[in-house]
C-alpha positions in Angstrom: 0.0 0.0 0.0 1.4 3.4 -0.9 0.9 6.1 1.6 -0.3 9.5 0.3 1.8 12.5 1.1 -1.1 13.9 3.0 -3.0 11.4 5.1 -6.7 12.1 4.8 -9.1 12.2 7.8 -10.9 9.3 6.2 -7.8 7.1 6.3 -7.1 8.0 9.9 -10.7 7.2 10.8 -10.4 3.8 9.0 -7.2 3.1 10.9 -8.9 3.9 14.2 -11.8 1.6 13.4 -9.5 -1.2 12.2 -7.4 -1.0 15.4 -10.6 -1.1 17.5 -11.8 -4.1 15.6 -8.4 -5.8 15.9 -8.4 -5.1 19.7 -11.8 -6.7 20.2 -10.5 -9.9 18.6 -7.4 -10.3 20.8 -7.2 -13.4 22.9 -3.9 -13.4 24.7 -3.8 -9.6 25.5 -6.0 -7.6 27.8 -8.5 -6.3 25.3 -9.7 -3.4 27.6 -6.2 -2.1 28.0 -5.4 -2.3 24.3 -8.6 -0.4 23.4 -8.0 2.2 26.0 -4.5 2.7 24.7 -5.7 3.1 21.1 -8.1 5.7 22.3 -5.5 7.5 24.3 -3.0 7.6 21.5 -5.5 9.0 19.1 -6.7 11.6 21.6 -3.1 12.7 22.3 -2.3 13.1 18.6 -5.6 14.7 17.7 -4.1 18.2 17.2 -1.1 17.2 15.0 -0.7 19.5 12.1 2.8 18.5 10.8 2.3 16.2 7.8 5.5 14.2 8.6 4.3 13.5 12.2 0.9 12.5 11.0 2.4 10.2 8.4 4.7 8.7 11.0 1.8 8.0 13.4 -0.3 6.5 10.6 2.5 4.2 9.5 3.0 3.1 13.1 -0.6 2.1 13.4 -0.7 0.4 10.0 2.5 -1.6 10.9 0.8 -2.8 14.1 -2.1 -4.1 12.1 0.0 -5.5 9.3 2.2 -7.4 11.7 -0.8 -8.5 13.8 1.0 -8.1 17.1 0.8 -5.8 20.1 3.6 -3.4 20.6 
């Protein structure tokens, strides 16, 4: 998947939903902790405006899903 130079809000929302869906399927990890951590990370980075930082955070979330492991 190629990452656009500017990550759209739609892609970020899709990532959030995918992470929540992934977290609800976890078996060997505390689901509640994982879901709270996802929420906290998105809340903390809500006001990012630097495209490079946004892209970094997006890639970090996609990598977690692509590798299917909890970091």
